C-alpha positions in Angstrom: 102.5 84.1 111.6 102.8 85.1 107.9 104.9 83.7 105.2 105.7 85.6 102.1 107.2 83.9 99.0 108.5 86.0 96.1 109.0 85.0 92.5 109.8 86.5 89.2 113.3 88.0 89.6 116.1 87.6 87.0 118.4 89.2 84.7 117.1 91.8 82.1 118.6 94.2 79.8 118.1 98.0 80.4 114.8 99.2 78.9 113.3 95.6 79.6 110.5 94.5 81.9 110.0 92.0 84.7 106.9 91.0 86.8 107.4 90.1 90.4 104.9 88.1 92.4 104.4 87.5 96.1 102.0 85.2 97.7 101.2 85.5 101.3 99.9 82.7 103.6 99.1 82.4 107.2 97.2 85.0 109.4 96.4 87.9 107.3 94.3 90.8 108.9 91.6 92.4 107.0 93.5 95.7 107.2 96.9 95.2 105.9 99.4 97.0 103.5 101.5 95.0 101.1 104.5 96.2 99.2 108.1 95.8 97.7 111.3 97.0 99.1 114.7 96.7 97.6 118.3 96.7 98.8 121.3 97.3 96.5 124.9 96.3 97.6 126.3 98.8 99.9 122.9 100.7 100.3 120.0 100.9 102.7 116.7 99.0 102.1 114.2 101.3 100.5 110.6 101.3 99.7 109.8 100.8 96.1 105.9 100.7 96.1 103.2 99.9 98.6 99.4 99.2 98.2 97.0 99.5 100.9 94.2 97.2 101.8 91.9 99.9 100.3 93.9 99.8 97.1 95.7 103.2 97.0 99.2 102.8 95.7 102.4 104.5 96.8 105.6 104.7 94.8 109.1 105.8 95.3 110.0 108.9 93.1 112.7 106.8 91.2 110.2 104.3 90.0 106.9 106.3 89.6 105.8 106.0 86.1 107.9 102.9 85.4 106.8 100.4 88.0 103.1 99.4 88.8 102.0 97.6 92.0 98.8 95.7 92.2 97.3 93.2 94.4 94.8 90.4 94.4 93.1 90.2 97.8 91.3 86.9 97.0 94.6 85.2 96.4 96.7 87.1 98.9 99.0 88.2 96.2 101.0 91.4 95.4 102.5 92.0 92.1 105.1 94.5 90.8 105.4 95.2 87.1 108.9 96.7 86.4 109.0 98.5 83.1 111.8 100.7 81.4 114.2 99.3 83.7 117.5 100.8 84.6 120.9 99.4 85.8 120.4 101.2 89.0 117.2 99.1 89.6 119.5 96.2 90.3 118.8 95.0 93.8 117.3 92.3 95.9 113.5 92.9 96.0 111.6 91.8 99.0 108.0 91.5 99.7 106.5 93.1 102.7 103.2 92.8 104.6 102.0 95.0 107.5 99.2 93.5 109.5 97.1 96.3 111.2 95.0 95.2 114.2 93.7 96.3 117.5 96.7 94.6 119.2 99.1 96.4 117.2 100.9 96.3 113.7 103.2 93.4 112.6 105.8 93.5 109.9 106.6 90.3 107.8 109.3 90.1 104.9 109.9 87.6 102.3 113.4 86.3 101.6 113.8 88.4 98.6 114.4 87.9 94.8 117.5 89.1 92.9 116.7 91.6 90.0 119.7 92.4 87.9 119.7 95.0 85.0 122.5 95.0 82.5 123.5 98.1 80.6 
């Protein structure tokens, strides 16, 4: 099992910045992806950014150039730096980990942290 705990959400004005952190504990495979998803009220959950165990990041078009994902493999942590934030970035942001092994792939989710951007 894997546990994911997020921190760093809050209220920020448009144009401001936040940094989200997520720490993973438990059985983490050597090949894994970590990332951030978000879900706004009345909308489906969407991928914000992901970073693979090899370090290559992937971003949603709506955040590319504004958000930066990074990870610290030694600490089992993933970060999301949110810059130039917009009201439409308001959502619950959840940390995600995908363990990839010979027996299959396993998804894990954090409980989420609220991010609110005021105009």
